[in-house]
Biopython code that builds the backbone (N, CA, C, O; Angstrom):
import numpy as np
from Bio.PDB.StructureBuilder import StructureBuilder

atoms = [
    (1, "MET", "N", (1.284, -17.339, -10.314)),
    (1, "MET", "CA", (0.788, -16.562, -9.426)),
    (1, "MET", "C", (0.132, -15.884, -9.133)),
    (1, "MET", "O", (0.130, -14.916, -9.893)),
    (2, "GLU", "N", (-0.820, -15.780, -8.013)),
    (2, "GLU", "CA", (-2.132, -14.241, -7.541)),
    (2, "GLU", "C", (-1.186, -13.756, -9.230)),
    (2, "GLU", "O", (-0.076, -13.753, -9.761)),
    (3, "GLN", "N", (-2.707, -13.387, -9.457)),
    (3, "GLN", "CA", (-3.161, -12.084, -9.982)),
    (3, "GLN", "C", (-3.953, -10.899, -9.268)),
    (3, "GLN", "O", (-4.645, -11.287, -8.328)),
    (4, "PHE", "N", (-3.970, -10.236, -9.395)),
    (4, "PHE", "CA", (-4.851, -8.573, -9.017)),
    (4, "PHE", "C", (-6.284, -9.130, -10.524)),
    (4, "PHE", "O", (-6.390, -9.692, -11.614)),
    (5, "GLY", "N", (-7.015, -8.459, -9.497)),
    (5, "GLY", "CA", (-8.275, -8.002, -10.477)),
    (5, "GLY", "C", (-8.552, -6.716, -10.320)),
    (5, "GLY", "O", (-7.969, -5.873, -9.638)),
    (6, "HIS", "N", (-9.799, -6.599, -11.231)),
    (6, "HIS", "CA", (-10.071, -5.059, -11.861)),
    (6, "HIS", "C", (-11.732, -4.877, -10.856)),
    (6, "HIS", "O", (-12.574, -5.770, -10.948)),
    (7, "ILE", "N", (-11.909, -3.993, -10.221)),
    (7, "ILE", "CA", (-13.036, -3.231, -10.417)),
    (7, "ILE", "C", (-13.905, -1.989, -10.484)),
    (7, "ILE", "O", (-13.286, -1.129, -11.111)),
    (8, "SER", "N", (-14.956, -1.604, -10.132)),
    (8, "SER", "CA", (-15.341, -0.154, -10.608)),
    (8, "SER", "C", (-15.569, 0.578, -10.158)),
    (8, "SER", "O", (-16.301, 0.165, -9.258)),
    (9, "PRO", "N", (-15.430, 2.148, -10.035)),
    (9, "PRO", "CA", (-15.821, 3.043, -8.738)),
    (9, "PRO", "C", (-17.281, 2.666, -8.516)),
    (9, "PRO", "O", (-17.303, 2.605, -7.287)),
    (10, "GLU", "N", (-18.572, 2.362, -8.945)),
    (10, "GLU", "CA", (-19.467, 1.602, -8.707)),
    (10, "GLU", "C", (-19.052, 0.134, -7.526)),
    (10, "GLU", "O", (-19.087, 0.159, -6.295)),
    (11, "GLN", "N", (-18.787, -0.695, -8.169)),
    (11, "GLN", "CA", (-18.359, -1.720, -7.718)),
    (11, "GLN", "C", (-18.033, -1.842, -5.479)),
    (11, "GLN", "O", (-18.562, -2.296, -4.464)),
    (12, "THR", "N", (-16.862, -1.087, -5.925)),
    (12, "THR", "CA", (-16.174, 0.682, -5.678)),
    (12, "THR", "C", (-16.977, 0.458, -4.068)),
    (12, "THR", "O", (-16.871, -0.370, -3.163)),
    (13, "LYS", "N", (-17.813, 1.699, -4.311)),
    (13, "LYS", "CA", (-18.786, 2.611, -3.696)),
    (13, "LYS", "C", (-19.605, 1.946, -3.141)),
    (13, "LYS", "O", (-20.106, 2.652, -2.266)),
    (14, "GLN", "N", (-20.494, -0.046, -3.146)),
    (14, "GLN", "CA", (-20.913, -0.617, -2.969)),
    (14, "GLN", "C", (-20.380, -1.183, -2.035)),
    (14, "GLN", "O", (-21.125, -1.497, -1.107)),
    (15, "ARG", "N", (-18.665, -1.580, -1.906)),
    (15, "ARG", "CA", (-17.991, -2.379, -1.048)),
    (15, "ARG", "C", (-18.062, -1.365, -0.443)),
    (15, "ARG", "O", (-19.163, -1.028, -0.008)),
    (16, "LEU", "N", (-16.922, -0.554, -0.221)),
    (16, "LEU", "CA", (-16.391, 0.413, 0.840)),
    (16, "LEU", "C", (-18.262, 0.811, 1.100)),
    (16, "LEU", "O", (-18.246, 1.688, 0.236)),
    (17, "ASP", "N", (-19.372, 0.827, 1.471)),
    (17, "ASP", "CA", (-20.173, 1.611, 1.631)),
    (17, "ASP", "C", (-20.646, 0.630, 2.790)),
    (17, "ASP", "O", (-21.138, 1.324, 3.680)),
    (18, "LYS", "N", (-20.672, -0.302, 3.016)),
    (18, "LYS", "CA", (-20.969, -2.174, 3.457)),
    (18, "LYS", "C", (-19.198, -2.762, 4.148)),
    (18, "LYS", "O", (-19.092, -3.944, 4.475)),
    (19, "GLY", "N", (-18.277, -2.049, 4.252)),
    (19, "GLY", "CA", (-17.355, -1.892, 5.303)),
    (19, "GLY", "C", (-16.156, -2.943, 4.644)),
    (19, "GLY", "O", (-15.008, -3.026, 5.082)),
    (20, "GLU", "N", (-16.638, -3.622, 3.631)),
    (20, "GLU", "CA", (-15.598, -4.844, 3.119)),
    (20, "GLU", "C", (-14.297, -5.005, 2.524)),
    (20, "GLU", "O", (-13.665, -6.010, 2.200)),
    (21, "ILE", "N", (-13.878, -2.927, 2.413)),
    (21, "ILE", "CA", (-12.813, -3.763, 1.475)),
    (21, "ILE", "C", (-12.124, -1.940, 2.422)),
    (21, "ILE", "O", (-12.623, -0.993, 3.030)),
    (22, "LYS", "N", (-10.387, -2.532, 1.850)),
    (22, "LYS", "CA", (-9.590, -0.701, 2.382)),
    (22, "LYS", "C", (-9.437, 0.024, 0.317)),
    (22, "LYS", "O", (-8.811, 0.133, -0.738)),
    (23, "ILE", "N", (-10.085, 0.159, 0.767)),
    (23, "ILE", "CA", (-8.782, 1.416, -0.205)),
    (23, "ILE", "C", (-7.607, 2.185, -0.076)),
    (23, "ILE", "O", (-7.370, 3.018, 0.798)),
    (24, "VAL", "N", (-6.652, 1.723, -1.330)),
    (24, "VAL", "CA", (-5.196, 2.330, -1.301)),
    (24, "VAL", "C", (-4.934, 3.668, -1.765)),
    (24, "VAL", "O", (-4.363, 3.494, -2.842)),
    (25, "ASP", "N", (-5.024, 4.821, -1.571)),
    (25, "ASP", "CA", (-4.836, 5.890, -3.462)),
    (25, "ASP", "C", (-3.005, 6.069, -3.177)),
    (25, "ASP", "O", (-2.360, 6.277, -2.149)),
    (26, "ILE", "N", (-2.464, 5.807, -5.120)),
    (26, "ILE", "CA", (-0.611, 6.288, -4.734)),
    (26, "ILE", "C", (-0.540, 7.139, -5.939)),
    (26, "ILE", "O", (0.167, 6.973, -6.932)),
    (27, "ARG", "N", (-1.785, 8.515, -5.571)),
    (27, "ARG", "CA", (-1.052, 9.389, -6.033)),
    (27, "ARG", "C", (-0.235, 10.125, -5.713)),
    (27, "ARG", "O", (0.667, 9.566, -5.089)),
    (28, "ASP", "N", (-0.086, 11.376, -5.874)),
    (28, "ASP", "CA", (0.902, 11.940, -5.348)),
    (28, "ASP", "C", (0.757, 12.995, -3.955)),
    (28, "ASP", "O", (0.146, 13.991, -4.343)),
    (29, "ASP", "N", (1.143, 13.140, -2.307)),
    (29, "ASP", "CA", (1.118, 14.223, -1.888)),
    (29, "ASP", "C", (-0.273, 15.389, -1.959)),
    (29, "ASP", "O", (-1.123, 15.700, -1.124)),
    (30, "GLN", "N", (0.077, 15.976, -3.871)),
    (30, "GLN", "CA", (-1.439, 17.371, -3.554)),
    (30, "GLN", "C", (-1.655, 16.481, -4.035)),
    (30, "GLN", "O", (-2.789, 16.914, -4.241)),
    (31, "SER", "N", (-1.680, 15.619, -4.435)),
    (31, "SER", "CA", (-3.197, 15.231, -5.313)),
    (31, "SER", "C", (-4.315, 14.757, -4.273)),
    (31, "SER", "O", (-5.493, 15.102, -4.361)),
    (32, "PHE", "N", (-3.658, 13.694, -3.003)),
    (32, "PHE", "CA", (-4.545, 13.150, -2.668)),
    (32, "PHE", "C", (-5.264, 14.525, -1.723)),
    (32, "PHE", "O", (-6.466, 14.497, -1.458)),
    (33, "GLU", "N", (-4.256, 15.851, -1.210)),
    (33, "GLU", "CA", (-4.648, 16.818, 0.121)),
    (33, "GLU", "C", (-5.631, 17.495, -0.429)),
    (33, "GLU", "O", (-6.164, 18.405, 0.206)),
    (34, "LEU", "N", (-6.189, 17.043, -2.176)),
    (34, "LEU", "CA", (-7.105, 18.342, -3.365)),
    (34, "LEU", "C", (-8.412, 16.825, -3.164)),
    (34, "LEU", "O", (-9.469, 17.002, -3.769)),
    (35, "GLY", "N", (-8.335, 16.084, -2.723)),
    (35, "GLY", "CA", (-9.468, 14.920, -2.960)),
    (35, "GLY", "C", (-8.967, 13.006, -3.225)),
    (35, "GLY", "O", (-8.262, 12.180, -3.806)),
    (36, "HIS", "N", (-10.308, 13.370, -1.987)),
    (36, "HIS", "CA", (-9.648, 11.432, -2.612)),
    (36, "HIS", "C", (-10.779, 11.227, -1.520)),
    (36, "HIS", "O", (-11.229, 11.991, -0.666)),
    (37, "ILE", "N", (-11.176, 9.469, -1.975)),
    (37, "ILE", "CA", (-11.709, 8.284, -1.637)),
    (37, "ILE", "C", (-12.374, 8.287, -0.279)),
    (37, "ILE", "O", (-12.157, 7.236, 0.324)),
    (38, "PRO", "N", (-13.258, 9.316, 0.504)),
    (38, "PRO", "CA", (-13.531, 8.943, 1.993)),
    (38, "PRO", "C", (-12.938, 7.648, 2.558)),
    (38, "PRO", "O", (-13.051, 6.575, 1.964)),
    (39, "ASN", "N", (-12.176, 7.816, 3.962)),
    (39, "ASN", "CA", (-11.665, 7.241, 4.540)),
    (39, "ASN", "C", (-10.325, 5.721, 3.490)),
    (39, "ASN", "O", (-10.263, 4.518, 3.748)),
    (40, "SER", "N", (-9.899, 6.138, 2.912)),
    (40, "SER", "CA", (-8.492, 5.850, 1.373)),
    (40, "SER", "C", (-6.954, 6.671, 2.849)),
    (40, "SER", "O", (-6.621, 7.581, 3.608)),
    (41, "PHE", "N", (-6.676, 5.449, 2.295)),
    (41, "PHE", "CA", (-5.107, 5.004, 2.279)),
    (41, "PHE", "C", (-4.421, 6.535, 1.416)),
    (41, "PHE", "O", (-4.748, 6.954, 0.305)),
    (42, "HIS", "N", (-3.221, 7.222, 2.545)),
    (42, "HIS", "CA", (-2.217, 7.146, 0.677)),
    (42, "HIS", "C", (-1.032, 6.710, 1.089)),
    (42, "HIS", "O", (-0.250, 7.135, 1.939)),
    (43, "LEU", "N", (-1.002, 5.514, 0.135)),
    (43, "LEU", "CA", (-0.167, 4.423, 0.172)),
    (43, "LEU", "C", (1.215, 4.868, -0.603)),
    (43, "LEU", "O", (1.310, 4.315, -1.699)),
    (44, "THR", "N", (2.108, 5.585, -0.338)),
    (44, "THR", "CA", (3.090, 5.805, -0.895)),
    (44, "THR", "C", (4.802, 4.868, -0.650)),
    (44, "THR", "O", (4.739, 4.148, 0.347)),
    (45, "ASN", "N", (5.855, 4.818, -1.200)),
    (45, "ASN", "CA", (6.780, 4.161, -0.406)),
    (45, "ASN", "C", (7.210, 4.529, 0.888)),
    (45, "ASN", "O", (7.851, 3.549, 1.268)),
    (46, "GLY", "N", (7.229, 5.711, 2.131)),
    (46, "GLY", "CA", (7.138, 5.827, 3.272)),
    (46, "GLY", "C", (6.020, 5.126, 3.661)),
    (46, "GLY", "O", (5.699, 5.210, 4.846)),
    (47, "SER", "N", (5.418, 4.512, 2.984)),
    (47, "SER", "CA", (4.335, 4.691, 4.167)),
    (47, "SER", "C", (4.022, 3.299, 4.028)),
    (47, "SER", "O", (3.284, 2.675, 4.790)),
    (48, "LEU", "N", (4.409, 2.996, 3.370)),
    (48, "LEU", "CA", (3.690, 0.690, 2.583)),
    (48, "LEU", "C", (4.141, 0.097, 4.492)),
    (48, "LEU", "O", (3.297, -0.522, 5.141)),
    (49, "VAL", "N", (5.376, 0.397, 5.020)),
    (49, "VAL", "CA", (5.209, -1.029, 5.632)),
    (49, "VAL", "C", (3.859, -0.215, 7.622)),
    (49, "VAL", "O", (3.185, -0.828, 8.450)),
    (50, "ASN", "N", (4.117, 0.994, 7.465)),
    (50, "ASN", "CA", (2.946, 1.043, 8.078)),
    (50, "ASN", "C", (1.879, 0.139, 7.358)),
    (50, "ASN", "O", (1.631, -0.946, 7.885)),
    (51, "PHE", "N", (1.120, 0.547, 6.012)),
    (51, "PHE", "CA", (-0.627, 0.022, 5.660)),
    (51, "PHE", "C", (-0.026, -1.980, 6.331)),
    (51, "PHE", "O", (-0.446, -2.756, 7.190)),
    (52, "MET", "N", (0.820, -1.996, 5.564)),
    (52, "MET", "CA", (1.309, -3.276, 5.956)),
    (52, "MET", "C", (2.018, -3.915, 7.472)),
    (52, "MET", "O", (2.991, -4.668, 7.524)),
    (53, "ASN", "N", (1.722, -3.714, 7.914)),
    (53, "ASN", "CA", (1.432, -3.638, 9.065)),
    (53, "ASN", "C", (0.304, -3.860, 9.952)),
    (53, "ASN", "O", (0.053, -4.771, 10.740)),
    (54, "GLU", "N", (-0.535, -2.414, 9.510)),
    (54, "GLU", "CA", (-2.080, -2.036, 9.937)),
    (54, "GLU", "C", (-3.137, -3.040, 10.020)),
    (54, "GLU", "O", (-3.996, -3.352, 10.845)),
    (55, "ASN", "N", (-2.646, -3.550, 8.516)),
    (55, "ASN", "CA", (-3.744, -4.213, 7.736)),
    (55, "ASN", "C", (-3.894, -6.055, 8.013)),
    (55, "ASN", "O", (-2.973, -6.554, 8.659)),
    (56, "ASP", "N", (-4.606, -6.650, 7.708)),
    (56, "ASP", "CA", (-4.414, -7.992, 8.052)),
    (56, "ASP", "C", (-4.468, -7.905, 5.990)),
    (56, "ASP", "O", (-4.774, -6.996, 5.219)),
    (57, "PHE", "N", (-3.789, -9.994, 5.681)),
    (57, "PHE", "CA", (-2.944, -9.850, 4.410)),
    (57, "PHE", "C", (-4.315, -10.057, 4.005)),
    (57, "PHE", "O", (-4.363, -9.680, 2.834)),
    (58, "ASP", "N", (-5.773, -10.576, 4.472)),
    (58, "ASP", "CA", (-6.904, -11.411, 3.920)),
    (58, "ASP", "C", (-8.474, -10.035, 3.543)),
    (58, "ASP", "O", (-9.670, -10.053, 3.252)),
    (59, "THR", "N", (-6.928, -8.658, 3.923)),
    (59, "THR", "CA", (-8.294, -7.758, 3.264)),
    (59, "THR", "C", (-8.612, -7.369, 1.729)),
    (59, "THR", "O", (-8.041, -7.602, 0.663)),
    (60, "PRO", "N", (-9.550, -6.807, 2.026)),
    (60, "PRO", "CA", (-9.732, -6.833, 0.030)),
    (60, "PRO", "C", (-9.443, -5.724, 0.518)),
    (60, "PRO", "O", (-9.932, -5.072, 1.441)),
    (61, "VAL", "N", (-8.046, -5.444, -0.638)),
    (61, "VAL", "CA", (-8.017, -3.719, -0.912)),
    (61, "VAL", "C", (-7.781, -3.570, -3.123)),
    (61, "VAL", "O", (-7.378, -4.184, -4.111)),
    (62, "VAL", "N", (-8.407, -2.281, -2.660)),
    (62, "VAL", "CA", (-8.181, -1.631, -3.064)),
    (62, "VAL", "C", (-7.524, -0.441, -4.105)),
    (62, "VAL", "O", (-7.780, 0.759, -4.002)),
    (63, "VAL", "N", (-6.620, -1.044, -5.132)),
    (63, "VAL", "CA", (-5.550, 1.100, -5.760)),
    (63, "VAL", "C", (-6.656, 1.703, -6.436)),
    (63, "VAL", "O", (-7.552, 1.249, -7.147)),
    (64, "CYS", "N", (-6.418, 2.613, -6.110)),
    (64, "CYS", "CA", (-6.436, 3.880, -7.245)),
    (64, "CYS", "C", (-5.513, 5.149, -7.429)),
    (64, "CYS", "O", (-5.157, 5.868, -6.495)),
    (65, "CYS", "N", (-5.287, 5.271, -8.307)),
    (65, "CYS", "CA", (-4.394, 6.306, -9.191)),
    (65, "CYS", "C", (-5.433, 6.799, -9.503)),
    (65, "CYS", "O", (-6.576, 6.651, -9.070)),
    (66, "TYR", "N", (-5.024, 7.385, -10.259)),
    (66, "TYR", "CA", (-5.638, 8.596, -11.704)),
    (66, "TYR", "C", (-6.396, 8.103, -12.605)),
    (66, "TYR", "O", (-7.622, 8.166, -12.704)),
    (67, "HIS", "N", (-5.379, 7.446, -13.481)),
    (67, "HIS", "CA", (-7.123, 6.441, -14.411)),
    (67, "HIS", "C", (-7.127, 5.725, -14.426)),
    (67, "HIS", "O", (-7.498, 5.058, -15.392)),
    (68, "GLY", "N", (-6.620, 5.182, -13.112)),
    (68, "GLY", "CA", (-6.323, 3.423, -13.539)),
    (68, "GLY", "C", (-5.164, 1.497, -14.206)),
    (68, "GLY", "O", (-5.277, 0.303, -14.483)),
    (69, "ILE", "N", (-4.124, 2.769, -14.064)),
    (69, "ILE", "CA", (-2.954, 2.623, -14.703)),
    (69, "ILE", "C", (-1.937, 2.089, -14.215)),
    (69, "ILE", "O", (-1.567, 0.969, -14.566)),
    (70, "SER", "N", (-1.130, 3.030, -13.049)),
    (70, "SER", "CA", (-0.334, 2.965, -12.388)),
    (70, "SER", "C", (-0.903, 2.068, -11.132)),
    (70, "SER", "O", (0.090, 1.476, -10.709)),
    (71, "SER", "N", (-2.263, 1.624, -10.189)),
    (71, "SER", "CA", (-2.905, 1.295, -10.080)),
    (71, "SER", "C", (-3.297, -0.517, -10.234)),
    (71, "SER", "O", (-4.053, -1.336, -9.712)),
    (72, "GLN", "N", (-2.289, -0.466, -11.246)),
    (72, "GLN", "CA", (-2.506, -1.708, -12.379)),
    (72, "GLN", "C", (-0.901, -2.661, -11.717)),
    (72, "GLN", "O", (-0.747, -3.854, -11.451)),
    (73, "GLN", "N", (0.308, -1.169, -11.623)),
    (73, "GLN", "CA", (1.005, -2.206, -11.415)),
    (73, "GLN", "C", (1.156, -2.060, -9.851)),
    (73, "GLN", "O", (1.733, -3.088, -9.499)),
    (74, "ALA", "N", (0.920, -1.298, -8.780)),
    (74, "ALA", "CA", (0.698, -1.595, -7.539)),
    (74, "ALA", "C", (0.574, -2.360, -6.943)),
    (74, "ALA", "O", (1.351, -2.921, -6.171)),
    (75, "ALA", "N", (-1.480, -2.700, -7.449)),
    (75, "ALA", "CA", (-1.839, -4.066, -7.272)),
    (75, "ALA", "C", (-1.752, -5.490, -6.753)),
    (75, "ALA", "O", (-2.269, -6.235, -5.921)),
    (76, "GLN", "N", (-0.285, -5.450, -8.234)),
    (76, "GLN", "CA", (0.352, -6.472, -8.682)),
    (76, "GLN", "C", (1.443, -6.757, -7.046)),
    (76, "GLN", "O", (1.552, -7.488, -6.062)),
    (77, "TYR", "N", (1.920, -5.798, -7.598)),
    (77, "TYR", "CA", (2.881, -5.804, -5.760)),
    (77, "TYR", "C", (2.737, -5.786, -5.064)),
    (77, "TYR", "O", (3.751, -6.148, -4.468)),
    (78, "LEU", "N", (1.405, -5.393, -3.921)),
    (78, "LEU", "CA", (0.948, -5.585, -3.603)),
    (78, "LEU", "C", (0.409, -7.083, -3.101)),
    (78, "LEU", "O", (0.537, -7.434, -1.928)),
    (79, "ILE", "N", (-0.122, -7.810, -3.978)),
    (79, "ILE", "CA", (-0.479, -9.659, -3.985)),
    (79, "ILE", "C", (0.626, -9.933, -3.551)),
    (79, "ILE", "O", (0.656, -10.629, -2.536)),
    (80, "HIS", "N", (1.603, -9.593, -4.015)),
    (80, "HIS", "CA", (3.239, -10.653, -4.416)),
    (80, "HIS", "C", (4.242, -9.594, -2.880)),
    (80, "HIS", "O", (5.463, -9.731, -2.802)),
    (81, "GLN", "N", (3.698, -8.921, -2.148)),
    (81, "GLN", "CA", (4.087, -9.037, -0.341)),
    (81, "GLN", "C", (2.770, -9.643, 0.309)),
    (81, "GLN", "O", (2.839, -9.891, 1.513)),
    (82, "GLY", "N", (2.104, -9.793, -0.060)),
    (82, "GLY", "CA", (1.274, -11.512, 0.590)),
    (82, "GLY", "C", (-0.620, -10.736, 0.335)),
    (82, "GLY", "O", (-1.408, -11.263, 1.120)),
    (83, "PHE", "N", (-1.100, -9.953, -0.346)),
    (83, "PHE", "CA", (-2.821, -9.703, 0.515)),
    (83, "PHE", "C", (-2.966, -10.370, -0.330)),
    (83, "PHE", "O", (-2.174, -10.479, -1.265)),
    (84, "GLU", "N", (-4.708, -11.375, -0.121)),
    (84, "GLU", "CA", (-4.551, -12.160, -1.450)),
    (84, "GLU", "C", (-5.608, -11.564, -2.276)),
    (84, "GLU", "O", (-5.491, -11.749, -3.488)),
    (85, "GLU", "N", (-7.048, -10.599, -1.690)),
    (85, "GLU", "CA", (-7.419, -9.810, -3.197)),
    (85, "GLU", "C", (-7.048, -8.758, -3.032)),
    (85, "GLU", "O", (-7.073, -8.290, -1.894)),
    (86, "VAL", "N", (-6.580, -8.030, -4.095)),
    (86, "VAL", "CA", (-6.476, -7.110, -4.772)),
    (86, "VAL", "C", (-6.826, -6.344, -5.335)),
    (86, "VAL", "O", (-5.831, -5.682, -5.627)),
    (87, "TYR", "N", (-7.891, -5.795, -5.861)),
    (87, "TYR", "CA", (-8.354, -5.306, -7.422)),
    (87, "TYR", "C", (-7.673, -3.345, -7.718)),
    (87, "TYR", "O", (-7.517, -2.318, -7.058)),
    (88, "SER", "N", (-7.514, -3.758, -8.889)),
    (88, "SER", "CA", (-7.191, -2.580, -9.744)),
    (88, "SER", "C", (-8.141, -1.301, -9.441)),
    (88, "SER", "O", (-8.586, -2.200, -8.727)),
    (89, "MET", "N", (-8.897, -0.141, -9.254)),
    (89, "MET", "CA", (-10.297, 0.559, -9.428)),
    (89, "MET", "C", (-9.934, 1.244, -11.086)),
    (89, "MET", "O", (-9.260, 2.236, -11.365)),
    (90, "ASP", "N", (-10.471, 0.542, -11.751)),
    (90, "ASP", "CA", (-10.904, 0.437, -13.454)),
    (90, "ASP", "C", (-12.165, 2.575, -12.887)),
    (90, "ASP", "O", (-13.239, 3.033, -12.497)),
    (91, "GLY", "N", (-10.445, 2.974, -13.435)),
    (91, "GLY", "CA", (-11.151, 4.564, -14.577)),
    (91, "GLY", "C", (-10.251, 5.418, -13.020)),
    (91, "GLY", "O", (-10.266, 6.620, -12.758)),
    (92, "GLY", "N", (-9.802, 4.699, -12.515)),
    (92, "GLY", "CA", (-9.193, 5.831, -11.245)),
    (92, "GLY", "C", (-9.293, 6.542, -10.274)),
    (92, "GLY", "O", (-9.777, 5.871, -9.362)),
    (93, "PHE", "N", (-8.988, 8.095, -9.803)),
    (93, "PHE", "CA", (-9.620, 8.931, -9.141)),
    (93, "PHE", "C", (-10.353, 9.929, -9.303)),
    (93, "PHE", "O", (-10.888, 10.741, -8.549)),
    (94, "GLU", "N", (-10.278, 9.647, -11.163)),
    (94, "GLU", "CA", (-10.430, 10.451, -12.090)),
    (94, "GLU", "C", (-12.515, 10.006, -12.475)),
    (94, "GLU", "O", (-13.493, 10.724, -12.271)),
    (95, "ALA", "N", (-12.459, 8.951, -12.907)),
    (95, "ALA", "CA", (-13.834, 7.914, -13.050)),
    (95, "ALA", "C", (-14.506, 8.409, -11.174)),
    (95, "ALA", "O", (-15.522, 9.100, -11.229)),
    (96, "TRP", "N", (-14.096, 8.153, -9.993)),
    (96, "TRP", "CA", (-14.534, 8.236, -9.541)),
    (96, "TRP", "C", (-15.053, 9.155, -8.887)),
    (96, "TRP", "O", (-15.506, 8.747, -7.817)),
    (97, "ARG", "N", (-15.240, 10.660, -9.135)),
    (97, "ARG", "CA", (-14.236, 11.591, -9.536)),
    (97, "ARG", "C", (-15.910, 11.815, -9.750)),
    (97, "ARG", "O", (-16.838, 12.019, -8.968)),
    (98, "ALA", "N", (-15.788, 11.648, -11.431)),
    (98, "ALA", "CA", (-16.904, 11.786, -12.166)),
    (98, "ALA", "C", (-18.705, 11.342, -10.950)),
    (98, "ALA", "O", (-19.354, 12.224, -10.387)),
    (99, "ASN", "N", (-18.883, 10.545, -10.921)),
    (99, "ASN", "CA", (-20.043, 9.663, -10.275)),
    (99, "ASN", "C", (-20.277, 9.729, -8.982)),
    (99, "ASN", "O", (-21.382, 9.480, -8.500)),
    (100, "TYR", "N", (-18.668, 10.267, -7.916)),
    (100, "TYR", "CA", (-19.486, 10.619, -6.755)),
    (100, "TYR", "C", (-18.432, 12.040, -6.308)),
    (100, "TYR", "O", (-17.556, 12.252, -5.470)),
    (101, "ALA", "N", (-18.834, 12.499, -6.959)),
    (101, "ALA", "CA", (-17.716, 13.922, -5.870)),
    (101, "ALA", "C", (-18.601, 14.334, -5.307)),
    (101, "ALA", "O", (-18.095, 14.691, -4.243)),
    (102, "PHE", "N", (-20.024, 14.634, -5.247)),
    (102, "PHE", "CA", (-21.279, 15.276, -4.723)),
    (102, "PHE", "C", (-20.965, 14.822, -3.182)),
    (102, "PHE", "O", (-20.903, 15.392, -2.093)),
    (103, "ASP", "N", (-20.778, 13.292, -3.752)),
    (103, "ASP", "CA", (-21.831, 12.444, -2.254)),
    (103, "ASP", "C", (-20.622, 12.578, -1.227)),
    (103, "ASP", "O", (-21.041, 12.590, -0.070)),
    (104, "SER", "N", (-19.361, 12.674, -1.318)),
    (104, "SER", "CA", (-18.692, 12.379, -0.191)),
    (104, "SER", "C", (-18.688, 12.948, 0.676)),
    (104, "SER", "O", (-18.892, 12.448, 1.782)),
    (105, "GLY", "N", (-18.390, 14.549, 0.430)),
    (105, "GLY", "CA", (-19.911, 16.354, 1.838)),
    (105, "GLY", "C", (-20.268, 15.331, 1.982)),
    (105, "GLY", "O", (-19.346, 14.603, 2.350)),
    (106, "GLN", "N", (-21.561, 14.635, 1.841)),
    (106, "GLN", "CA", (-22.954, 15.310, 2.027)),
    (106, "GLN", "C", (-23.226, 13.515, 3.049)),
    (106, "GLN", "O", (-24.029, 13.150, 3.907)),
    (107, "GLU", "N", (-22.504, 13.105, 2.601)),
    (107, "GLU", "CA", (-23.103, 11.744, 3.735)),
    (107, "GLU", "C", (-23.576, 12.210, 5.712)),
    (107, "GLU", "O", (-23.972, 11.329, 6.476)),
]
sb = StructureBuilder()
sb.init_structure("model")
sb.init_model(0)
sb.init_chain("A")
sb.init_seg("    ")
for serial, (resi, resn, name, xyz) in enumerate(atoms, 1):
    if name == "N":
        sb.init_residue(resn, " ", resi, " ")
    sb.init_atom(name, np.array(xyz, "f"), 0.0, 1.0, " ", f" {name:<3s}", serial, name[0])
structure = sb.get_structure()
């Protein structure tokens, strides 16, 4: 059985800047609205089918949660759904925010 990988916030930003990956954020609605990684998709039970319909299964996917724990289960789930390259972002959105909070609004 395929396994998901781990990716750092730094690697995520590099690949995102190159347009190589799709980021899904599995945090709750309010947290997502308060702030998220630019161009990330808010993945919920209700939006999962849309996400699967709109994205190729060979598109690399990075799953983001609060601290990098819940995203591991979600990443494994996406692997089971047929996505070929899935990562859990280590440290989650809190690690991203610590590194890049001031980048997102100034580009």
